[in-house]
C-alpha positions in Angstrom: -30.4 -17.0 3.5 -32.1 -20.4 3.9 -35.4 -20.2 5.9 -35.4 -23.5 7.8 -38.1 -25.2 9.8 -37.9 -28.2 12.1 -40.5 -30.9 12.6 -39.4 -33.3 15.5 -41.4 -34.6 18.4 -38.6 -34.5 21.0 -38.2 -31.1 22.5 -34.5 -31.6 23.4 -33.7 -32.7 19.8 -35.5 -29.6 18.4 -33.5 -27.5 20.8 -30.2 -29.1 19.8 -31.0 -28.7 16.1 -32.0 -25.1 16.5 -28.8 -24.4 18.5 -26.5 -26.2 16.0 -28.0 -25.0 12.8 -29.0 -21.6 13.8 -25.3 -20.6 14.3 -24.8 -20.9 10.5 -24.5 -17.5 8.7 -26.7 -18.6 5.9 -29.5 -20.3 7.9 -32.5 -18.8 9.8 -34.6 -21.1 11.9 -38.1 -19.7 11.3 -40.3 -22.4 13.0 -40.5 -25.6 15.0 -43.2 -28.2 15.3 -43.7 -31.4 17.4 -46.6 -33.0 15.5 -47.8 -33.6 12.0 -50.7 -31.2 12.5 -48.4 -28.5 13.9 -45.9 -29.1 11.0 -48.6 -28.5 8.3 -49.8 -25.4 10.0 -46.3 -24.1 10.4 -45.4 -24.7 6.8 -48.4 -22.8 5.6 -47.7 -19.9 8.1 -44.0 -19.6 7.9 -43.3 -20.8 4.3 -39.8 -22.1 5.0 -37.4 -22.9 2.2 -36.3 -26.2 3.7 -38.0 -28.4 6.3 -36.2 -31.0 8.5 -38.8 -33.7 9.0 -38.8 -36.7 11.4 -40.7 -39.8 10.2 -41.9 -40.7 13.7 -44.4 -38.0 14.8 -46.9 -38.7 17.6 -50.1 -38.0 15.7 -49.4 -39.0 12.1 -46.2 -40.1 10.2 -43.8 -38.0 8.3 -45.0 -39.8 5.2 -48.4 -38.3 5.7 -46.9 -34.8 6.0 -45.0 -35.3 2.8 -48.1 -36.4 0.9 -50.2 -33.5 2.2 -47.5 -30.9 1.3 -47.2 -32.2 -2.2 -50.1 -30.1 -3.7 -49.0 -26.9 -1.9 -47.7 -24.1 -4.0 -45.4 -23.1 -1.3 -44.3 -26.6 -0.2 -40.7 -26.6 1.3 -37.9 -28.8 0.2 -37.7 -31.6 2.7 -34.7 -33.3 4.4 -35.9 -36.3 6.4 -33.9 -36.7 9.6 -34.5 -40.1 11.3 -33.0 -43.1 13.1 -34.6 -45.4 10.5 -31.8 -46.8 8.3 -33.9 -49.4 6.4 -33.8 -48.8 2.6 -37.6 -49.2 2.4 -38.0 -46.1 4.6 -35.6 -44.0 2.6 -37.0 -45.1 -0.7 -40.6 -44.4 0.4 -39.7 -41.0 1.8 -37.9 -40.0 -1.5 -40.9 -41.4 -3.5 -43.3 -39.3 -1.4 -41.4 -36.1 -2.2 -38.4 -35.8 0.2 -35.3 -34.3 -1.3 -32.9 -35.6 1.3 -32.7 -38.6 3.7 -30.2 -38.3 6.6 -29.6 -40.5 9.6 -29.7 -38.8 13.0 -26.2 -40.1 13.8 -24.8 -37.7 11.2 -22.3 -34.9 12.2 -23.8 -31.4 12.4 -21.5 -30.2 9.5 -22.9 -33.1 7.3 -26.5 -32.2 8.1 -25.7 -28.5 7.2 -24.2 -29.7 3.9 -27.3 -31.7 3.2 -29.5 -28.7 3.9 -27.5 -26.5 1.7 -27.4 -29.1 -1.1 -31.2 -29.5 -1.0 -31.7 -25.8 -1.0 -29.7 -25.7 -4.3 -32.1 -28.3 -5.8 -29.8 -31.3 -5.3 -31.0 -34.6 -3.9 -29.2 -36.1 -0.9 -30.0 -39.8 -0.5 -28.2 -42.9 0.9 -26.1 -45.0 -1.4 -28.1 -47.6 -3.3 -31.5 -45.9 -3.0 -31.3 -44.7 -6.5 -31.6 -48.3 -7.8 -34.5 -49.0 -5.5 -36.4 -46.0 -6.8 -35.7 -47.0 -10.4 -36.7 -50.6 -10.1 -39.4 -50.3 -7.4 -37.4 -52.8 -5.2 -37.7 -51.9 -1.6 -41.3 -51.0 -2.1 -43.3 -54.1 -1.2 -46.5 -52.2 -1.5 -45.7 -50.5 -4.8 -48.8 -52.0 -6.3 -51.0 -50.0 -3.9 -52.6 -46.7 -5.0 -51.8 -43.6 -3.0 -55.2 -43.8 -1.3 -54.8 -47.5 -0.5 -51.4 -46.8 1.1 -53.0 -44.0 3.1 -55.8 -46.2 4.3 -53.2 -48.9 5.2 -51.2 -46.5 7.2 -54.3 -45.2 9.1 -55.5 -48.8 9.8 -52.0 -49.7 11.1 -52.2 -46.7 13.6 -55.4 -48.2 15.0 -58.1 -45.9 13.4 -61.5 -47.4 12.8 -63.1 -47.5 9.4 -65.5 -44.8 10.5 -62.6 -42.5 11.7 -60.8 -43.0 8.5 -63.9 -42.2 6.5 -64.4 -39.0 8.4 -60.8 -37.9 8.0 -60.6 -38.7 4.3 -64.2 -37.5 3.7 -65.2 -40.7 2.0 -67.8 -43.4 2.9 -67.2 -46.3 5.3 -68.0 -48.6 2.4 -65.2 -47.1 0.3 -62.7 -47.4 3.2 -63.6 -51.1 3.5 -63.2 -51.5 -0.2 -59.7 -50.0 0.0 -58.9 -52.2 2.9 -59.9 -55.3 1.0 -57.8 -54.3 -2.0 -54.8 -53.8 0.3 -55.2 -57.2 1.9 -55.6 -58.9 -1.5 -52.7 -57.2 -3.2 -50.3 -57.8 -0.3 -51.5 -61.4 0.5 -52.6 -60.5 4.0 -55.4 -61.9 6.0 -56.4 -59.4 8.6 -55.5 -56.0 10.3 -52.9 -57.5 12.5 -50.9 -58.7 9.6 -51.5 -55.4 7.8 -50.1 -53.5 10.9 -47.0 -55.7 11.0 -46.5 -55.2 7.3 -46.9 -51.4 7.5 -44.5 -51.1 10.4 -41.8 -53.4 8.9 -41.8 -51.6 5.5 -41.9 -48.1 6.6 -45.6 -47.2 5.9 -46.1 -46.1 9.5 -43.8 -45.5 12.4 -45.1 -46.8 15.7 
């Protein structure tokens, strides 16, 4: 039996997924969440085998969820389910630890197949993404460190340096240093350009 959890901000979509997937004999839906914070709490509490994860969550992105789950001993296998079809989104999700990347237009039976494949340890990714992952193409910000990418994503969501410092438990000066490195490495001039870059290339979902 596959213990499945669903992280999706739209209640009607969560309901549809629960109804469609819960009918399978080998799947038990053990939890649902509508925000990143709820998702992380649910994963720790329910310990699902597989998590269906949307990239666009209201409080933080699905990329943040992936990054925070990585160190967990009981982290689930993740199938990202999203409308985003850009290769950079898929490549970033897989690089962040997702095991599958599926478009929301997929038929229910194909989503079930993806969940079962991921539960067996297989990877389900769109055609062509393997090459992007191997070469780094599709990752315009591949030169950034994990912390720099995290700071960029938070700046793009409108958080202030102070708020970021408090969340990451670092100094405001360190946040400003990371911001400077991001702008320099990406050839950007200000936070407006940083935000446009982050949204375009899948580092945040607004």
